[in-house]
C-alpha positions as CSV (number, residue, x, y, z in Angstrom):
1,M,32.8,11.5,155.1
2,R,33.3,8.7,152.7
3,L,36.3,6.2,153.6
4,A,37.8,3.7,151.4
5,T,40.3,0.9,151.5
6,W,41.7,-0.8,148.6
7,N,45.0,-3.3,148.2
8,V,45.9,-2.0,144.4
9,N,48.6,-4.7,144.1
10,S,51.1,-2.0,142.7
11,V,49.8,1.6,142.6
12,R,51.9,2.7,139.3
13,A,50.4,0.0,137.2
14,R,46.7,0.9,138.3
15,L,47.5,4.5,138.5
16,P,45.4,5.1,135.6
17,R,42.3,3.1,137.4
18,L,42.8,4.5,140.6
19,L,42.3,8.1,139.1
20,D,39.4,7.2,137.1
21,W,38.0,5.6,140.7
22,L,38.8,8.4,142.6
23,G,37.2,10.6,140.3
24,T,33.8,8.5,139.8
25,V,33.6,7.5,143.9
26,G,35.2,10.7,145.6
27,P,36.3,9.1,148.2
28,D,37.4,11.7,151.3
29,V,40.2,9.4,152.3
30,V,41.4,6.3,151.0
31,C,43.8,3.6,152.7
32,L,46.1,1.9,150.0
33,Q,47.8,-1.4,150.5
34,E,50.1,-3.2,148.3
35,T,51.6,0.0,146.8
36,K,55.1,-2.0,145.8
37,C,57.2,1.4,145.4
38,A,59.0,3.7,147.4
39,S,57.7,6.2,149.3
40,D,59.5,8.9,146.8
41,A,58.4,6.8,143.9
42,F,55.0,6.9,144.8
43,P,52.6,8.8,142.2
44,S,51.6,11.6,144.6
45,A,51.3,14.5,141.8
46,A,48.6,12.7,139.8
47,V,46.9,12.1,143.0
48,E,47.3,15.6,144.5
49,E,45.7,17.1,141.1
50,L,42.4,15.5,142.4
51,G,42.6,17.5,145.7
52,Y,44.3,14.8,147.9
53,E,47.3,14.6,150.1
54,V,49.4,11.7,150.2
55,A,51.2,10.1,153.1
56,A,53.1,7.2,151.5
57,Y,55.4,4.5,152.9
58,G,57.4,2.2,151.1
59,T,60.8,0.5,150.7
60,G,60.9,-0.8,147.2
61,Q,59.2,-3.0,145.0
62,W,57.3,-5.4,148.0
63,N,54.6,-4.1,150.4
64,G,53.8,-0.7,150.7
65,V,51.3,1.8,151.9
66,A,49.8,5.0,151.6
67,V,46.7,7.1,153.3
68,L,45.2,9.6,150.5
69,S,43.2,12.7,152.0
70,R,41.1,15.4,150.8
71,V,39.9,16.5,154.6
72,G,43.3,16.7,155.7
73,L,46.2,14.7,156.5
74,A,48.0,15.0,160.1
75,D,50.1,13.3,162.2
76,V,51.5,10.8,160.5
77,V,53.6,8.1,161.3
78,R,55.0,5.1,159.7
79,G,55.3,2.0,161.9
80,F,54.2,1.3,165.4
81,P,56.3,0.9,168.3
82,G,57.4,-2.8,168.6
83,E,56.3,-3.7,165.2
84,P,58.5,-7.1,164.4
85,G,60.2,-7.5,160.8
86,F,61.3,-10.3,158.6
87,P,64.0,-9.7,159.6
88,G,64.0,-6.3,159.3
89,P,61.0,-3.8,159.2
90,E,58.8,-3.7,156.3
91,A,56.4,-1.1,155.0
92,R,53.1,-2.6,156.4
93,A,51.3,0.5,158.5
94,I,50.7,4.0,158.3
95,A,48.4,6.2,160.3
96,A,47.3,9.6,159.6
97,T,44.5,12.1,161.3
98,C,42.4,13.0,158.9
99,A,39.2,15.5,159.9
100,G,39.5,14.3,163.5
101,L,39.7,10.5,162.5
102,R,42.8,8.8,163.3
103,V,42.8,5.9,160.2
104,W,45.5,3.3,160.1
105,S,46.2,1.9,156.6
106,L,47.8,-1.9,157.3
107,Y,48.9,-4.6,155.0
108,V,49.5,-8.0,157.4
109,P,51.7,-10.0,156.6
110,N,50.4,-13.1,154.3
111,G,51.8,-15.9,156.3
112,R,52.6,-18.2,152.9
113,S,51.9,-21.6,154.5
114,V,51.5,-22.3,158.0
115,D,54.6,-24.5,158.0
116,D,56.6,-21.2,157.0
117,P,58.4,-18.6,159.4
118,H,56.9,-16.0,157.8
119,F,53.5,-17.1,159.2
120,L,54.8,-16.8,162.7
121,Y,56.0,-13.0,161.5
122,K,52.1,-12.9,160.6
123,L,50.8,-13.9,163.9
124,A,53.7,-11.8,165.8
125,W,53.1,-8.9,163.9
126,L,49.3,-8.8,164.7
127,E,50.0,-9.0,168.2
128,A,52.1,-6.4,168.0
129,Y,49.8,-4.1,166.2
130,A,47.0,-5.0,169.1
131,A,49.6,-4.0,171.6
132,A,50.3,-0.8,169.6
133,V,46.6,0.6,169.4
134,A,45.3,-0.7,172.6
135,G,45.8,3.0,174.4
136,P,44.2,5.0,172.3
137,V,41.3,2.9,171.4
138,G,40.5,2.2,175.2
139,R,40.6,5.6,175.7
140,G,37.8,5.8,172.9
141,E,39.4,8.0,170.3
142,P,38.1,7.8,167.2
143,T,40.1,5.1,164.8
144,V,39.8,3.4,162.0
145,A,42.1,0.3,161.4
146,C,41.7,-1.1,157.5
147,G,43.2,-2.6,154.9
148,D,44.4,-5.9,154.0
149,L,44.6,-7.8,156.9
150,N,45.2,-11.3,155.0
151,V,42.7,-13.3,157.6
152,A,38.9,-14.5,156.8
153,P,37.5,-13.5,160.3
154,T,34.8,-16.5,159.9
155,D,34.2,-19.3,157.5
156,E,31.1,-17.5,156.3
157,D,33.6,-14.8,154.8
158,V,35.6,-17.7,152.5
159,W,33.3,-19.2,149.2
160,D,34.1,-22.9,150.7
161,P,36.1,-23.5,153.7
162,A,36.8,-27.3,152.6
163,V,38.8,-25.6,149.9
164,F,40.9,-23.8,152.7
165,A,41.4,-26.4,155.1
166,G,45.2,-26.9,156.2
167,A,45.9,-23.2,154.4
168,T,46.9,-19.8,156.0
169,H,44.0,-17.0,156.2
170,V,41.8,-19.3,158.3
171,T,43.5,-21.0,161.0
172,P,42.7,-20.5,164.4
173,A,45.5,-19.1,165.3
174,E,45.1,-16.5,162.5
175,R,41.4,-15.6,163.8
176,Q,42.5,-15.7,167.5
177,A,45.1,-13.0,166.4
178,L,42.6,-10.8,164.6
179,A,39.9,-11.4,167.3
180,R,42.4,-9.3,169.6
181,L,41.2,-6.4,168.1
182,R,37.8,-6.5,168.4
183,D,38.6,-7.4,172.5
184,L,39.7,-4.4,172.3
185,G,36.7,-3.1,171.3
186,L,36.8,-2.4,167.6
187,V,33.9,-3.4,165.3
188,D,33.9,-5.1,161.9
189,V,32.3,-2.9,159.8
190,V,31.0,-5.3,157.3
191,P,29.9,-4.4,154.0
192,H,27.3,-6.2,151.6
193,G,28.3,-7.4,148.6
194,Q,26.3,-5.3,145.6
195,G,23.3,-6.9,144.6
196,E,23.1,-10.5,145.8
197,R,26.5,-11.0,145.8
198,R,28.6,-12.0,149.1
199,P,30.9,-8.9,150.6
200,Y,33.9,-10.8,149.1
201,T,37.0,-8.3,148.7
202,F,39.5,-10.7,147.0
203,W,39.5,-13.1,144.0
204,D,42.4,-15.2,142.6
205,Y,43.3,-14.2,139.3
206,R,43.4,-17.8,138.1
207,G,40.7,-20.4,137.2
208,G,38.0,-17.3,136.7
209,A,37.6,-16.6,140.4
210,F,36.3,-13.5,140.3
211,R,33.7,-14.8,137.4
212,Q,32.6,-17.8,139.4
213,D,32.5,-15.8,142.8
214,F,35.0,-17.8,145.0
215,G,36.6,-15.3,146.9
216,M,37.3,-14.3,150.3
217,R,36.6,-11.3,152.4
218,I,40.3,-10.2,154.1
219,D,40.5,-6.8,153.2
220,L,38.4,-5.0,156.6
221,V,37.3,-2.3,158.3
222,Y,37.5,-2.2,162.4
223,A,36.2,1.3,164.0
224,T,35.9,2.0,167.8
225,P,32.3,2.3,168.4
226,G,31.8,5.4,168.0
227,V,32.6,5.4,164.7
228,G,30.8,2.2,163.8
229,A,27.6,3.8,165.1
230,G,28.2,6.1,162.5
231,V,28.2,4.1,159.4
232,R,25.4,5.1,157.0
233,D,26.3,2.5,154.1
234,A,29.3,0.1,153.5
235,Y,29.9,-1.8,150.5
236,V,32.1,-3.7,148.2
237,D,33.2,-2.0,144.9
238,R,33.2,-4.7,142.5
239,E,33.2,-2.7,139.3
240,A,36.3,-1.9,140.4
241,R,37.7,-5.4,140.3
242,R,36.3,-6.3,136.6
243,G,38.3,-5.6,133.5
244,T,41.8,-6.2,132.1
245,G,44.3,-4.6,134.5
246,A,42.6,-4.8,138.0
247,S,43.8,-5.6,140.9
248,D,43.2,-8.9,142.4
249,H,41.1,-7.2,145.3
250,A,38.3,-5.0,144.9
251,P,38.0,-1.7,147.1
252,V,35.9,-1.5,150.4
253,V,33.7,1.9,150.8
254,V,32.3,3.3,154.0
255,D,30.4,6.1,154.7
256,L,30.7,7.5,157.5
257,D,28.8,10.2,159.9
258,D,31.1,13.4,160.5
259,L,32.8,13.3,164.0
260,P,31.3,16.0,166.5
261,G,32.9,19.4,165.8
262,V,33.8,18.6,161.9
263,H,31.0,20.4,159.7
264,G,30.3,19.5,156.1
265,E,32.1,22.5,154.6
266,D,35.1,21.3,156.6
267,R,35.3,17.9,154.7
268,R,34.9,19.6,151.1
269,V,33.2,16.9,149.3
270,Q,29.4,15.2,149.5
271,A,29.4,11.6,150.1
272,R,27.3,9.3,147.7
273,R,25.4,6.4,148.4
274,S,26.8,3.4,146.9
275,P,25.5,1.8,143.7
276,G,23.6,-1.4,143.6
């Protein structure tokens, strides 16, 4: 199975790029974040023409998540028990079962600044999500929680820690909240960055950040140990970040062994190796 996660920063604005990328890379399951459209406005028809089923969750021009799958899409759940809002619920989490794998597409709140109420919302959201998945993860149910988690797990995951001092995404409180997911038993599937590049996944649009590789690794893939043991390749697709009209995030692509009892003919697509 080939699984990917990508913050597309508006699915309708990036639709031509998304369709081209789907056809070129051939993922079986794709988790999208920041789709920025209501559920019924998601461009499902265009994606379905490529053989994908679509589960979307959006409430308007902000946030929004989706799961695309061509290996089955079952038991779709939007949001999770105990999820906090700001002040009301936001479209930040969607789950579906794809070829026996429980897949979560997550868009964690940004936090804005450490003195903003949104920062406390971010911490509460991460805590509530960890509590919501503790049972299934503890029982060893094959699970992947991935997406734009808006936290760089370590100083190695930012281009210059000094630049981020006092800012969100790198604070001890955020990293501790993220670590609760690992405490449950989820493992961080760290991709390679292609060539000699670091595996950053986000670069600001401003100041030539992508050209200079001034990036952060905040788009993460967390998996239960049995799923993590089946990772055959994981990479950041930097090519998708290049050129005019790109998202400020790059996709993370992970090639996984099929789960026991799920055979090649059931998944309908042959995973290919990453470039570079």
